[in-house]
N, C-alpha and C positions, 0 to 999 in steps of 0.2 A: 551129234556130239561136237563136230567141228564148228558148226554154226554157233553152238553155245560158247565154245572157247573164244571164237572171234568176238562175240558180243561181250564176253567177260573182259577180254583184252581192251576193247573199245571203252568199256565202262571204267576200267582202271586208269586208262590214259586220260579220260575226261576228268575223273576224280583228281588225278595227280595235278593236271594243269589248273583245275579249279582251285585246289588248295594252295598251290604255289602262287597263283595270281592274287589270291586273297591275302596271303601272308606278306607278299611283296607290297600290297597296298597298305598293310599295317606298318611295315617298315618305313614306307613313305610318310605316313602320319607321324611316326617317331622323328623322322628326319626334319620335317618342317617345324618342329618345336624349336629348332636351332636357327630359324630364320625370323628376324635378323639375329645376328650374333648376340648371344646372351650367355654370360659366364655363370649364371645362377639359375639354371633350369634343368629339369630332368636328371640325367646321369651326373651332370657336372655338380650337382648339389653335394655329392659325396666325394668330389675331387677338388675341393677348394684349395688344398695345399699345392696341388699340381697345376691347376689352371692359372695360377699367378706367374708360372714360368712361360716365357714367350715361345720357346720351342715346342712346349706341350700344346699351347694354344694353336699354333700353326699346324701341328701334326693332327690334333683332334678334329679341327674343322675341315682340314683337307680330307681326312679319312671319312668323315660324315658326309660331306658334300659329293665326294666321288663314288663312294661305295653304293649309293642308291642307283646311280647310273650303271655301275658295273653289274648290279643285280638284274636290272631291267634288260640290259644288253645281253646278259648271259642267257636269259630265257629264249631269246631268238637264236642263240648259238647252238643250243641243244635240241632245237625243234627241227626234225627231219623234214617236215612239211615246208617250213620256211626256207630251209637250205635248198631244197629242190625247186621251189616255186620262185624264190627271189635270190638266186645265186650271187649276183653282184652285191646286193644289200647285205647278204650273209657275210661276204668277205670284208666289206667296208666296216660293218658293225663289229666284226671280229677284231679288226685292227684297233678300233677304239677300245674295245673290251680289254684286249691285252695291254695296250698302251696305258690305259688308266690304272690298271693293276700294277704294272711294272714301274711306272713313273710317280704314282701318287698313293694309291690305296694300300699297297703292300708296305712300302717304306714307312708311311705314317703309322700303319698298324703295328709295325715292329717297335717303333718308339713308344706308342701307347701301351703296348704289351709290357714293356720294361717298367712302366709305372702302374701295372695292374695291382688291384687289391688281392689279398690272400697269400702274400709272401712269394718265395721263389718257385713254389709248385705251380702257382697260377702264372707267374711271369714267364717261366719256361714254356708252359703250354701255349700261351697266347703268342709268344715270340716264334715258336716253331710253326704255328699256324701261319703267321705272316711270311716266314721264310719259304714254306711249301707253297703258299699262295703266289709267291714270286716264281718259284722253280717250275711249277706245272705249266702256267701259260707261256713261260719262256721256252720250255721244251716243245710245247705245241707249236710255237712260232718257228722253231728250228726245223721241226719235222715238216712243216708246210713248205719251207724253203727247199727241203729235200724231196718234195712231192710224195712224202709218205703220209697219206691222209688217214690210214688206219691208226697209226700211232698218234697222229695229230688229234684225231677224234677222242682217243682214250685220255690224252692229257688235258684236253678241253673239258671233258666230263669230270676229271679229277679236280680241275681248277674250279669248275662250277660247284662241285660238291663242297669245296671250302668257302666259296662265295655264299652258299646257302647256310653256312654256319651262323650268319647273322640272324637267321630264322630259328635254326635248331637250338642254339644255346638259350634263346628266350623260351622256347617250348620246354626244354629240359629244366630250366630254372623253375618254371611254374610247376612242372611235374614233381621235381625233387622236393619242393616246398610242401606240396599237397600230400605226398606220400610219406616222406620221412620227417619233415619239419626241422631240417638241420639249421644250424647257425649260418648267418649270411656268408662268412668267410669260407666255411666248408663247402657251401653251395658254389661259390666262385671257383674254388679249386677243382671241383668236379666238372663244371661246365667249361672250364679252361681247356680241358682235354676231351671230354665226351662231346662237346659242342661241334667238333670237327672230325674226330675219329669215327664217330658213328656214321657220318655221311660218307667218309672215305671207305669204310668197310662195306657199306651198302653198294657203292659204285663197283668195288672189286668183286662183289658177289654177282652183280649184273654182268660184268665181263666174263666171269666164270660160267654163268648160265649161257651166255651167247656162244662161248667157245664150245661148250658141251653140245649145244644144238647144232653147231656147224660140223662137229665131228660126227654126230649122228646122221646128218644129211649126207656127208661124204661116204659114210659106210653103206648107205642105201643105194648109192650110185654104182 
């Protein structure tokens, strides 16, 4: 039975990393559509009123060009194997991960969120995502300074959960269209919240399971 559970755990881990790597590759393909800078491609085709604004141009391309690196760096931050095997690289890449979010990806995401389609329901959802995306890595950084690596890990996981919203919101968008066939603006309002709340809830469930296992182990001692 224990052998089966170990194999199942290994299978789930391999499946998780395989899916995340594949979807990261898809996000990369989306990103390179904006190389070189083009104001009339992909998502920007429905943002022609906003893209004429200089500050929106700066925010949009800053967000697009930095977020793909944040996503890739985040993969290495949540890998226990990489952290143990390459500790120095883990620390260095963590600094870049946090720095890119705090200085570029989150602030630019906040401004883009303000111009989101779908009215204030969507705007508030995306802007809260940007604010939490700033808050979580900032807290992770502070806990590192305090040598509190348990809380540092939790906030890094929460941060990466929001980073993964780039993938989740696109998956949910396809799912909502296929299942309910809602109008575009209704879909935008749903994914503006569900695209990151789902990830955050899953991470908190993970923490709860880990805490329950730890309590169980302590009770056996």
